[in-house]
C-alpha positions in Angstrom: -59.6 110.2 -57.7 -57.7 112.1 -60.5 -55.1 113.6 -58.3 -53.8 109.9 -57.9 -53.7 109.2 -61.3 -51.5 112.3 -61.8 -49.3 110.4 -58.9 -48.5 107.5 -61.2 -45.8 108.4 -63.5 -44.3 110.6 -60.2 -43.0 107.0 -59.1 -39.3 106.8 -59.6 -38.6 104.0 -57.5 -40.1 101.2 -55.2 -40.0 103.4 -52.5 -41.7 106.1 -53.4 -44.2 103.2 -54.1 -44.1 102.3 -50.8 -45.7 105.5 -49.7 -47.9 105.6 -52.7 -49.2 102.2 -51.4 -49.8 104.0 -47.8 -51.4 107.0 -49.0 -53.6 104.9 -51.5 -54.6 102.4 -48.7 -55.3 105.4 -46.3 -57.8 106.8 -48.5 -59.6 103.5 -49.0 -59.8 103.5 -45.8 -61.3 106.9 -45.2 -63.6 105.9 -47.5 -62.5 108.3 -50.2 -62.0 105.7 -52.6 -63.4 102.2 -53.3 -62.2 99.2 -53.9 -62.0 99.3 -57.4 -59.9 102.3 -57.7 -57.7 100.6 -54.8 -57.0 97.9 -56.9 -56.6 100.4 -59.9 -54.1 102.4 -58.6 -52.3 100.0 -56.7 -51.5 98.1 -59.8 -50.8 101.2 -61.8 -48.2 102.2 -59.1 -46.9 98.9 -59.0 -46.4 98.7 -62.8 -44.6 101.5 -63.0 -42.0 100.5 -59.6 -41.4 97.7 -61.9 -40.0 99.9 -64.7 -37.8 101.9 -62.3 -36.5 98.7 -59.8 -32.6 98.8 -60.6 -31.0 97.6 -58.0 -30.9 94.9 -55.5 -32.2 96.4 -52.3 -34.7 97.8 -54.5 -35.6 94.3 -56.2 -35.8 93.0 -52.8 -38.5 95.8 -51.5 -40.4 95.7 -54.9 -41.1 91.4 -54.3 -42.3 92.6 -50.5 -44.9 95.3 -52.2 -45.7 92.3 -54.4 -46.4 90.1 -51.6 -48.3 92.6 -50.2 -50.7 93.2 -52.7 -51.5 89.8 -53.3 -52.2 89.1 -49.6 -54.6 92.4 -49.7 -56.0 90.8 -52.9 -55.1 94.0 -54.9 -53.6 92.0 -57.7 -53.8 88.7 -58.6 -50.9 85.9 -58.8 -50.6 86.1 -62.3 -50.4 89.6 -62.2 -47.6 89.8 -59.4 -45.7 87.2 -61.5 -46.0 89.6 -64.7 -44.8 92.6 -62.8 -42.0 90.5 -61.2 -40.7 89.6 -64.3 -40.7 93.2 -65.6 -38.8 94.2 -62.4 -36.4 91.5 -62.7 -35.5 92.8 -66.5 -35.1 96.1 -65.4 -32.6 95.0 -62.7 -30.7 93.1 -65.1 -30.7 95.6 -67.7 -29.2 98.1 -65.0 -26.5 95.3 -64.4 -22.4 96.3 -64.5 -22.5 93.3 -66.5 -24.8 94.7 -69.2 -23.7 97.9 -69.0 -19.5 96.6 -69.4 -21.0 94.4 -72.1 -22.3 97.8 -74.4 -19.3 100.3 -73.3 
C-alpha cells in the first residue's frame, strides 16, 4: 500500500494516470488492497492528473477517466465536477492565448 502512495506524485500526465488506474484496479481485483484504499488511490491520482492536464487530447482523456471513476463509484459526481474544473483551469492556463498575453 505504501508503495502506491509513492507512485501518485509520479503521475505527470493523464496517460500515466490511465496506467495507474489499471494498476490500482488490478491490485484490488487480486485482493491486495481493499475498496477504501482503491478509492483513495484513484482520487489521489485523479487529483494529481488534474494539475498536469494541459493539451486538448489530455483534457478529453482526463474526462474519460473521470467518467470511468464515477461509473466504478470511486468518486462522487461532486468530486468529478471539482476535478474536471481543476483540469480545465490547468488547460486554460497553458493555452497559447494566455501565454501570449504574458509574453
